N, C-alpha and C positions, 0 to 999 in steps of 0.2 A: 761777742764779732768772733768767730774762728780765722783765725790765717795760718798757712803754713803754704805748702809745697805741692805741687802735685809731682808726681813717681815719673813723669816726662823729663822731670829736672834731673830725675837721676835714677835711671831706668836699669842700673847695675849694681844698686843697692840692694840688700834685701830688706821684707816689712822690718826687722828691728834694726837695724841700720838704718833707714829714712827714717824712722819714728825718732830714734837719738839724732840725726840730723837736724828734725827740724825743735824736738825741743830746748837742745846746745845753741839756737839761734831766738829763741822767744813765744817759738808759734807751739798751734794748739789742734793743728790736722791736716789733714794729706786729702790729696783728690787722685782716683788710684784710678789708672787707661787698665782694661780689662780684653785681656786676648793678645797681650803685644808682648808675648813676651819680656815684660821687665818680671826682675827680678822677686821682688814683692809679696808676688803669687806663689812662690817655693812654701811660703810659712801661711799666706793669707790674709784674712781681716782681721782674727783674733789677737794677731800679734799689735796689733796697734791699738784693742781696746785692752790690752795687759798692759799698755807701758801709757796708757790715758792719754793715748790720742786720737784724738777723734775725727769719723771717713767725712768728709764733706759732702762727697758724691761719688758714684762707682761710675765710670764711662765706659759706655756701650758702642756698636754701632748700628745700633737700632735708627732705622729712620722712619719717621709718621708715614706715612699716604704712598708710602714705599710694597705695593704687594708681595718683594719679594720677604717678606716680614710679614708673614700670617698671625693670626692674633691666636690661633693656637698652638702655636708655636715660642711665645713669644716667655712663660712661664716656667719654659726650662732651656733659654738660652741660658749657656755656662758663665758662671759670675754675678749673675744677679743676687743678691741677699736680703730678702727679708725685711723692714724695717729701716733700710738706708736708701738715700737717694739716688736715683738715673737719672746719667746723663742720656738723653740720646738729638739724636738729629732731626729736622722736619723738611720734608721734600716740598720744595717749589710747587706749589699749585695742591697741596694736602689740604685746606678748606676750600676745594671749588665742589661744587655740587657730584662730580662724579668720587671724586677723591674722598669726599667727609666721613659717608662713613665708614667707612674702611680704617679712617683717618682716628677715628669715634672709638673702635672697636678695640684695636691697640692702645690706646689710651688707657681703657675701660678694665684691660686685658692686667696692663701692667700695675695700674692702681690696683686691684684685686692684688695681685703677686703681693706687693711690695707693705702693705697694709695698712694700716691708718699713721704709722710715725714714715712711714716713706711715702718720696715722691719724685715724681716723674720731671726731670728739669732741658728742657732741652735749649738748646747749645746757639747762640747765633755764629756762623761759620759758613765760610765763603761758598758758595755754588748750592746753598740748601734755600729754606725761604725767605725772603725779604723781610725789611724788619711792620712794613704794615700788617702781613698776612703771618707774622709771628704775633701778631696785638691780636688782630684775629684770632686766631688758633689758642689762643689762652680764652679770650672771653666763652669761645664756641666749646672747649672741654676742660676747664679749671686748669690747666698745667701753668707753671712756672717758667720761668727761665734763666739760663744761667748765661750770664753775661763775658764775651770773650774776648778784650778790648782790642783785639788786633782783627779776630775776627767781623766786628762789627765795623772796624775800618773799614774795612775789605768791603763789606757790603751797605756804606752807607756813606752816600759826601762830608755829611756833616754829622760824624759820631757822637757829641755831645750832644746835638739836637735829637738825635735819635734816640739816646740813651735816655735824655728827659722825659720823649715819649711812650720811653719803655719802663718809665721808671717805678710805674706801681707792680707789674708785675713780673719784675726780677729780681730773684734771690739769694741772687750767689756771683761771685765775680771769678774770671781768670784771667790775671792780668800777665802779660807780656813786656819787655821791653821791646820798641820797633821804631822803626821810621815812620811816624806821624804823619809824612806830608808823602810820603811814597807807600802807603800799608801792603799795596801788590804787588812790590819788591822790596823783601826789605829783607835782613839777618835779624836775628834776637840779636839785642843788644842789650847792656847792665840796665837796670830802671830807674838806676839814678841820673841816666843823662837825658831824661822824658817826662821827671818825675810831673813836671806841671801840669805836663796835659793827661798823662792818668788821672794826677790828683782830680783837676777839672772834673773829669769824666766820671770817675767816682761818688765824686760832693754830687752830684746829681742822679746818685740812688741807694734814696732814706731806707728801702726795706734789706737790705741785703745782712745776711746770715753766716756767709764765709768767703772770704778772698783768699784765695790761692798765686801761686806764682808758678810758671812752668815759663824755662828758660831753658835753651842749650847754649849759649853763652859761657856757661862756667859759673852764671852769679848767683846760683839759687840760696845761698846763705847770705850774702851781704841785700841779695832783694827780699829779703825776708826780713831783716831785722831792721831794711828803712820803709815797710808799710807797718810793723809795729809800730812807729811814729807814729801812722796817721789817726789813727783811734784814741 
């Protein structure tokens, strides 16, 4: 199991500094937001490899099923690195008959560009495809899911039940501390304050390859040390 931090937790750190923060707190990986002005991009992905830190995925703004992302353009989007997993979103309705061909072509182009060791991960996120459609998307295209705990809580009334429904197609998680009782109106908080609910949900996901923490509560190092005790 890879554990680590998102660059969204420490956007002002360089790649070397972020790698050091992860390693000092027992982690082994990062997830990286692309094109958001995070300082890691100054040194790029090789800096993490040189430091001995894995990259769980590269987070892009690509939206499956959205005509704005034509298949012909996807292989040249800045930040995509062959061999590394790429996180995308999925538009609500992306599996409807009128959109499915576009969605399938987008997935095919991304998969070909990433190569056999890369993977397309679709994030559970507010404003995008609901739980049932995400499962259908995986069945139709073979993509896997990145389960964002806050994102799932915002699109599913019973997030633990939804996690169980998606369990066989989830291969990565990005976790956040937040108010589980009011996920639509919440601020980030230390993960320790909601550890039980978070662990309960993660226990429903048997195929996780990586778990990373994204927080704006200033608790990234503390949160990472905590999750390292869960496995």
